[in-house]
N, C-alpha and C positions, 0 to 999 in steps of 0.2 A: 499364652506364653509366646507363641510364634508371632502373633500380631505385635505384641509389645516389643520384642527384640528387633523385629523388622522396622518398627517406628524408630527405635533408638539408632539402628544402623542407618536408615534413610535420613533421619534428622542430622546425625553426626557427620554424614557424608558431605554435607554442605560446608563443613568447617574443618575437615581433616587437614592438618598441617597448615592451616591458614594463619595469617598474622594475628597476633593477640588482639590488636585493635579491632579487626574485623569480627573476631569472635565476640568480644565484649559488646560491640554495637548491635549485633544481630541475634545473639543467643537469648531470645525472648520467648520461644516456644509458640509464637503466634502463627507461624507458618514455616514450611520448608524453605530453605535458602539455597539459591544457586551458588555453587562453589565458584570463587573468583577465577579459577584456572581450569578446573576439571569440568569442562562444559558439556561433555558427552553424558555425564550423570546429571539428569534433570531433577529438579526438586520433587521429592516423593519417591524416587527410585531407590531401592535397596541395592546392596553391593554383594561382593563375594562372601561377606560374613553370613548373610542370610541364606544365600544360595547353597553354601556348603552345609549350613545347618539343616536345610531342607533335605539334602542328601542323607545326612545322619538320621534325621527323623523318619524319612521314608523307609530306611532299612529297619529301624526299630519297630515301625508299624507293620511291616511286612511279615515279621516273624521268621525271616530267613536267618541262617547262621551268621553270627557276628564274626566274620573272618576278614582279613585284609583283602581277599579277592572280591568279596561282595561289597565291601566298603568302596574299593576302587571302582567297581562297576557303577555304583551310585554317584560317585564324584564325577565320573566321565559323563554319565547320562544327564545329570543336572546341568552341567555346562553346555553340552552339545544341543540339548533341546531349547536352550535359552541363553546363548552367548551374551555376555555383558562385560562392561568395564568394571573396575574396582579391584580386580586382582592385581597382585604385583606383576609387573610387566613380563618378566621371564616365566613366571608360572602360568600366566594367561597364554603366552605363546606356546608353552608346553602343552596345555590343555587343548589348544587348537590343532595339535598335531597327533594326538592319541585318539584312538577310536574304541578301545576296549579297556576294561579294568586290568586285564592281563598285560597289555602293552604299557599301561600306566605304571604298574609295579615293576615291570622289566626295565623301564627307562628312568624312573624317578631317582634322584639323589636326595635321600631323606635326612639331610644334615642341618636343617634350619632350626634356629632357636627363637624364631619370630612368633607372631601371634596366630598363625593360621590354624593350628590344632586347638587353640583355646577358644577362638571365636565361634567354633562350630560345636563345642562340647556340651552346651547347656542342657539339651534334652536328655542326655545320658544321666544327668543328676536326678531324674524322676524315678530311676530304678530304686527298688526298696532296700537294697543292701549296700553299705558303704564299700565293702570289698569288691562287689560286682561293679559299682560305679568306677572305682579305681582301675579295675582290670579292663573293662570296656573302653575306658578313656585312654588307657595306655595303648591298647591295640590300635585304635584309630589314629592316635598321635604318631606312633612309630612309622606309619605309612609315609608321612611327609616331614615329620619333626622328631626324628629319632635321636634326640639329645636329652640329657637330664633336664635342662631348663625348659625345653619345648614340651616335654611330657608333663612336668610338674605344673606348668602354667595351665595346661589343658585340664589336669586333675583339679586344680583350684577352681576353675570356671565351672566344672561339673559339680563339684562339692558345694559351691555356693548355692546352686539350685537345690541340691539335696538338703542342705541346711534349712533353707526356707520352706521347702515342700513338707518336710517331716518335723518342722518346728523344734529343732534341736537346741534352740536357745534364742535369746533376744538378738536383734540385728546389731546392736551395739557391741556384741561379743564375737561377731563372725570372724573378724581378722585374727583375734587371739585363738579362737577355736581352730582356724586354718593353720596357724602356727604350730599348734599341738599335733595336728594330723599329718602335716607335711614337714616343712622345715621352719625354724623360728623366724626367718625373715618375713614371712607372710603376716606376722603380727604387727609389723611397723606400718603406720599410715603413709600414704603416698602424698607427695607435694610436687607441684610444678608440672612442666610439660611431659607428656607421655611419649616415649620413643617407640621404636619398632619391635623391641623384644617382647615376647609373650608375657613374661613375668611382670613387665611394667604395666601392660594393659590390665592384667588380672588383679594386681595389687591396687591400681587406681580404682577399679570396679568395686573391690571390697571396701575401700575407703568411702566411696560414694554410697554404698549400701549401708555402711555402719553409721553414717551421719544424716541420712535422708529419711523422711517419713512419708513421702508421697512419690509417685512416679515422676511427676513434674520436677520436684526438687532434685531427685536422683539424676534425671536426664540433664537438667541444667548444670549440675555439678560435674557430671562426666564431661560435658562439652567445654566447660570453663577451664578444665585442666590444660587444654590445647594439645596439639600433637595428634597422635593416632586415636582420637577420642571416639570415632565411630565404633571401633572395636571395644573400647571401654564401655560405651553405652549398650552395645549388643550383649555383652557379658552381664552387665549390671541389671538391665531390664529383664533379661531371661529369668534371673533369680528373683528380682523384686516382684515380678508378676505372680509368683507363687508364695508370697509372704502375706500372712494375715495382718501383719503390722503396717503394711504399706498401703496408703490410700491409692486406689486405682483411678487416677484422675487425668490421664492423658487428654489433651485438648481434642475436641471433636474435629478441629481443622486438621490436625495431624493424622487422626484415624481415617477421616474421609479422604485426605489427600495422599494416603499411601497408594502406590501403584496398584492397579487392579486388572492386569492382563491375565493370561492363562495361568500364571503362577504367582499372582498377586494376592491382594487382600482376601478375596473369597476363598481362594485355594488354601491360603495359610489358615484361615479360620476353620475350614473343614478338616484339614490335616491335624490341626491342634486338637480338635474334638476327638479324632480317632486316636491320637497319641495319648491323651489323658484317659480315655475310656479303656485303653489297653494296659496302662501302666499305673494308674492311680486308683 
């Protein structure tokens, strides 16, 4: 699961808000693409989507209490041990000035309705109970995205994984199922460019999931939307990796080309094993 979502994040990072012509020409899945302007994010590097998902996963694996304080500790630790680009500028600057979770909570202004809480929520969906998934996701979302839209987008991302993991229905029905569990708008398919709001990324991810039958098809669809599609791909591939309906066919070039530093491919694979062993 973590490998797949990181591939989606890293592949999508090469196209984030790029011009539609660039996306159409290079969205082939043959290789990672250098973004035309974000030159510090090299092909195969993941972004904040994966790094913050690591923080969430590490707390789940640790067995420590699921509290804002422990979540904030993990957010700060994940960034400070491996500072990287990809975060929104103001939030990255903020992370660069905090040293503890307590300081994070004291200084953060959690009024965002963008996609940060949704992009990191996938592993929570592995929990066995829907009410627990909703509760855990809301707790982590409120730390940074304490708005109705920010919280619900995160819950949709986590529930997508839960739906696939626990085989709650065919993928073609995931959007309508989400509309029944949350609010009716989730049942509507997404069309066009994905903006910065969390509900946009989550709805686009659900549309890609409901229409795709393989990881390659789903990833290509996510990127073809244009806009904030690295987040769309992160959310969609986290869920698709846990679906028995989806052919697990990510190209070897993308798997091998994913970064493999201290917190790269091998670390993700090991952490994924520990996560699944503990929750599944």
